[in-house]
C-alpha positions as CSV (number, residue, x, y, z in Angstrom):
1,M,0.2,-0.2,-0.2
2,T,1.1,3.6,-1.1
3,T,0.0,6.6,0.4
4,T,0.5,10.1,-1.6
5,K,-0.2,13.7,-1.5
6,A,-2.9,15.0,-3.6
7,D,-2.1,16.9,-6.5
8,G,-3.8,20.0,-6.3
9,P,-3.4,23.1,-4.0
10,D,-3.3,22.7,-0.2
11,F,-5.4,25.5,1.4
12,A,-6.0,24.2,4.7
13,S,-4.3,26.3,7.5
14,S,-2.1,24.9,10.5
15,S,-5.1,24.1,12.9
16,L,-8.8,25.0,13.0
17,P,-9.3,28.4,15.4
18,R,-7.1,30.1,12.5
19,H,-9.2,29.1,9.8
20,V,-12.5,29.7,11.7
21,V,-10.4,33.5,12.3
22,R,-9.8,34.4,9.1
23,G,-13.5,33.5,7.4
24,V,-14.3,35.6,10.1
25,I,-12.3,38.7,9.3
26,G,-12.2,37.8,5.6
27,F,-16.6,37.5,5.5
28,G,-16.8,40.8,8.2
29,G,-14.4,42.5,5.7
30,L,-16.4,41.1,2.1
31,I,-19.9,42.2,4.5
32,G,-18.5,45.5,6.1
33,S,-17.6,46.6,2.9
34,V,-20.8,46.7,1.5
35,A,-22.6,47.6,3.5
36,L,-21.2,50.4,5.0
37,V,-21.0,52.9,1.4
38,P,-24.6,53.6,2.1
39,T,-23.2,55.3,5.5
40,V,-19.2,56.0,4.7
41,G,-19.5,56.2,1.8
42,P,-16.5,54.7,-0.8
43,V,-14.4,54.8,2.6
44,G,-16.7,51.6,3.2
45,L,-14.9,49.9,0.6
46,L,-10.9,49.8,2.6
47,L,-11.8,46.9,4.5
48,L,-12.9,44.8,0.8
49,P,-9.1,44.4,0.2
50,V,-8.8,43.2,4.4
51,G,-10.9,40.9,4.0
52,L,-9.8,39.2,0.3
53,L,-6.0,39.1,2.6
54,A,-7.4,37.3,5.4
55,L,-9.2,34.3,2.9
56,R,-6.1,34.4,0.7
57,G,-8.6,36.1,-2.7
58,C,-11.6,34.0,-2.6
59,P,-14.1,32.4,-0.3
60,M,-14.6,29.5,-2.4
61,C,-11.0,28.6,-1.9
62,W,-11.7,29.8,1.9
63,T,-13.7,26.9,1.9
64,L,-12.3,24.6,0.6
65,G,-9.9,24.5,2.5
66,L,-11.9,24.8,5.4
67,M,-12.7,21.3,4.3
68,Q,-9.0,20.5,4.5
69,T,-8.5,21.7,7.6
70,V,-10.7,19.8,9.1
71,S,-10.3,16.6,7.2
72,R,-6.7,17.0,7.7
73,G,-5.7,13.5,10.1
74,R,-9.3,11.9,9.1
75,L,-8.6,10.8,5.7
76,Q,-5.9,9.5,4.5
77,R,-5.4,8.8,0.2
78,T,-3.9,5.2,-0.4
79,C,-3.4,4.6,-3.6
80,E,-2.7,1.2,-5.8
81,D,-2.3,-0.3,-8.6
82,G,-4.0,2.6,-10.5
83,A,-7.2,2.9,-8.1
84,C,-6.8,5.9,-5.7
85,R,-9.5,5.7,-2.7
86,L,-10.2,8.1,0.5
87,T,-9.8,5.5,4.1
88,A,-10.1,6.4,7.2
89,A,-6.3,6.8,8.9
90,D,-5.4,4.4,11.5
91,R,-5.4,6.4,15.1
92,D,-3.5,3.6,16.8
93,H,-2.2,6.3,19.1
94,E,-5.1,7.5,20.0
95,E,-7.0,4.8,21.3
96,R,-7.0,4.2,24.9
97,P,-6.5,1.0,26.9
98,S,-9.2,-0.8,28.2
99,A,-8.3,-1.9,31.5
């Protein structure tokens, strides 16, 4: 059995709380930039780059990263004889002895 790394890009963060904070700042900046235009005028659009920077430029990429962050360590990709599949990762080190 051979395990390979995914060929596509990796959008995951190092931890779930960090990824969620990035999402709150990013989506808050995007929504705030549009919502504040009637109140403060075009100055409200200054939040747009903040939101895009926090989301690393793409809300969909942030969403894919959230899925990757959540599944990291839980799923394992295995390839045998040209066929790949996802399986639950072995978590022997997390099992508690029944004593």
